[in-house]
C-alpha positions as CSV (number, residue, x, y, z in Angstrom):
1,X,5.9,13.9,-24.4
2,X,8.2,14.6,-21.4
3,X,7.0,16.3,-18.3
4,X,8.6,17.1,-15.0
5,X,8.1,14.7,-12.1
6,X,5.0,16.0,-10.2
7,X,6.3,16.0,-6.7
8,X,9.5,18.0,-6.0
9,X,9.6,16.2,-2.6
10,X,9.6,12.8,-4.3
11,X,12.1,14.0,-7.0
12,X,14.5,15.4,-4.4
13,X,14.2,12.2,-2.3
14,X,14.9,9.9,-5.3
15,X,17.7,12.0,-6.7
16,X,19.4,12.1,-3.3
17,X,19.5,8.3,-3.0
18,X,19.0,6.8,-6.5
19,X,21.0,9.2,-8.6
20,X,20.4,11.8,-11.3
21,X,16.9,12.0,-12.8
22,X,17.4,11.2,-16.5
23,X,13.8,11.5,-17.7
24,X,10.1,11.0,-17.4
25,X,7.9,8.8,-19.5
26,X,4.5,10.5,-19.0
27,X,2.3,7.9,-20.8
28,X,3.7,4.4,-20.3
29,X,2.4,1.8,-22.7
30,X,0.6,4.6,-24.7
31,X,-1.7,5.2,-21.7
32,X,-3.7,8.3,-22.4
33,X,-5.0,9.0,-18.9
34,X,-1.6,9.8,-17.4
35,X,-2.4,8.0,-14.2
36,X,1.3,7.5,-13.4
37,X,4.7,8.2,-14.9
38,X,7.9,6.2,-14.9
39,X,11.0,8.1,-13.7
40,X,14.5,7.1,-14.6
41,X,17.5,7.6,-12.3
42,X,21.2,6.7,-12.8
43,X,23.5,6.3,-9.9
44,X,26.6,8.6,-10.1
45,X,29.2,6.0,-8.9
46,X,27.7,2.5,-9.2
47,X,26.5,0.6,-12.3
48,X,22.8,0.8,-11.5
49,X,19.7,2.3,-12.9
50,X,16.4,2.8,-11.0
51,X,13.0,3.2,-12.5
52,X,10.4,4.4,-10.1
53,X,6.8,5.3,-10.7
54,X,5.1,8.5,-9.7
55,X,1.4,8.8,-9.2
56,X,0.1,5.5,-8.0
57,X,0.0,6.7,-4.4
58,X,-3.2,8.6,-5.3
59,X,-5.3,5.5,-6.3
60,X,-5.5,3.7,-3.0
61,X,-8.2,4.6,-0.5
62,X,-8.2,4.2,3.2
63,X,-4.5,3.7,3.7
64,X,-2.3,5.8,6.1
65,X,0.0,6.8,3.3
66,X,0.4,5.9,-0.4
67,X,3.2,4.0,-2.1
68,X,5.2,4.0,-5.3
69,X,7.2,1.1,-6.7
70,X,10.8,1.0,-8.0
71,X,13.2,-1.5,-9.5
72,X,17.0,-1.2,-9.6
73,X,19.2,-3.2,-11.9
74,X,22.4,-2.8,-13.9
75,X,22.4,0.0,-16.4
76,X,22.6,-2.5,-19.3
77,X,19.4,-4.0,-18.0
78,X,17.3,-0.9,-18.2
79,X,14.7,-2.6,-20.5
80,X,14.1,-5.2,-17.8
81,X,13.9,-2.6,-15.1
82,X,11.3,-0.6,-17.1
83,X,9.3,-3.7,-18.0
84,X,9.1,-4.9,-14.3
85,X,8.1,-1.5,-12.9
86,X,5.6,-0.8,-15.7
87,X,4.0,-4.3,-15.3
88,X,3.6,-3.9,-11.6
89,X,2.2,-0.4,-12.0
90,X,-0.5,-1.8,-14.3
91,X,-1.2,-4.6,-11.9
92,X,-1.7,-2.1,-9.1
93,X,-3.8,0.1,-11.3
94,X,-6.1,-2.7,-12.2
95,X,-6.5,-4.2,-8.7
96,X,-6.6,-0.7,-7.0
97,X,-4.5,-2.2,-4.2
98,X,-0.9,-1.7,-3.4
99,X,1.8,-4.0,-2.3
100,X,3.1,-4.9,1.1
101,X,6.8,-5.4,2.0
102,X,7.7,-9.1,1.8
103,X,4.9,-9.8,-0.6
104,X,5.8,-12.3,-3.3
105,X,4.5,-11.8,-6.8
106,X,4.7,-15.2,-8.5
107,X,4.5,-15.2,-12.2
108,X,4.4,-19.1,-12.5
109,X,6.7,-18.8,-15.5
110,X,9.9,-17.0,-16.5
111,X,9.5,-13.2,-16.5
112,X,12.0,-12.9,-19.4
113,X,13.5,-15.7,-21.5
114,X,16.9,-17.0,-20.2
115,X,16.8,-15.0,-16.9
116,X,15.4,-17.9,-14.8
117,X,13.4,-15.3,-12.7
118,X,9.8,-16.3,-12.2
119,X,8.6,-13.7,-9.7
120,X,9.3,-10.6,-7.7
121,X,9.8,-9.8,-4.0
122,X,8.3,-6.5,-2.8
123,X,11.0,-5.3,-0.5
124,X,12.9,-2.5,1.1
125,X,15.8,-1.5,-1.2
126,X,18.7,-4.0,-0.8
127,X,21.4,-1.5,-1.6
128,X,20.3,2.1,-0.9
129,X,20.2,3.6,2.5
130,X,17.1,2.7,4.5
131,X,15.9,6.3,4.1
132,X,15.1,5.4,0.4
133,X,12.1,3.3,1.6
134,X,10.0,6.2,3.0
135,X,9.5,9.8,2.0
136,X,9.0,11.9,5.2
137,X,6.7,14.9,5.4
138,X,9.3,16.6,7.6
139,X,12.9,15.4,7.0
140,X,13.9,17.0,10.3
141,X,11.5,14.9,12.4
142,X,11.7,11.2,13.4
143,X,10.2,8.7,10.9
144,X,6.8,7.7,12.3
145,X,3.5,6.8,10.7
146,X,2.4,10.4,11.2
147,X,5.5,11.7,9.4
148,X,5.4,9.3,6.4
149,X,4.2,10.9,3.1
150,X,4.7,7.7,1.1
151,X,6.6,4.5,1.0
152,X,8.7,3.1,-1.9
153,X,8.4,-0.6,-2.5
154,X,11.4,-2.1,-4.4
155,X,10.9,-5.0,-6.7
156,X,13.6,-7.7,-6.6
157,X,13.5,-10.5,-9.2
158,X,13.4,-14.1,-7.8
159,X,14.1,-17.5,-9.1
160,X,11.7,-20.4,-8.5
161,X,13.7,-21.9,-5.6
162,X,13.9,-18.4,-4.0
163,X,10.1,-17.9,-4.4
164,X,9.4,-21.2,-2.7
165,X,11.9,-20.5,0.1
166,X,10.5,-16.9,0.7
167,X,7.0,-18.3,0.8
168,X,8.0,-20.3,3.9
169,X,10.2,-17.6,5.5
170,X,11.0,-14.3,3.9
171,X,13.4,-13.3,6.8
172,X,15.4,-16.5,6.1
173,X,15.8,-15.4,2.4
174,X,17.1,-12.0,3.5
175,X,19.6,-13.8,5.9
176,X,20.7,-16.0,3.1
177,X,21.3,-13.0,0.9
178,X,23.3,-11.3,3.7
179,X,25.6,-14.4,3.9
180,X,25.9,-15.1,0.2
181,X,25.8,-11.5,-1.1
182,X,24.3,-12.2,-4.5
183,X,24.2,-9.5,-7.2
184,X,20.6,-8.6,-6.9
185,X,21.2,-5.9,-9.5
186,X,21.6,-8.6,-12.2
187,X,18.4,-10.1,-13.5
188,X,20.4,-13.0,-14.9
189,X,22.2,-13.9,-11.7
190,X,22.1,-17.5,-10.6
191,X,19.7,-18.6,-7.8
192,X,21.0,-18.4,-4.3
193,X,19.4,-21.8,-3.5
């Protein structure tokens, strides 16, 4: 069953930066409670697909603003994108706690056969404008804690050497990526280390 994304503010925000909204999966993994949905967006000019969740921001308590998660990969890798986003949504739902930027999610084994990715980095979006990371209550006001409705955590697949490197210094990994410019949209890309 398809249903519209619940927040027009979130929909407008994601469409402005991630691309055209292509559909909503209202009950991921046959979930009957409808706690969250997965939203699919395709970029109009680049070979990328983003799947973001909608609804998890309501489960956390005692936080200044909620969060949703997203993953962006090549269009041909939509299945990986959906699996990553859905798995992390389930993890958040079970733990009832969200993610933090620069948090490493170590799987201790390959996420998908032959990809050599063993974990994820919770990050700001590596390609979209920095506005993607936060949805403001008032777009015409400066982005401050009082003006943030929610944040969007982007999930970036990591190789084992990248996980170990980021565990020591996440900023150094970002600097390495700035220098080497890896294709972070490709879940099968080689390690940067």
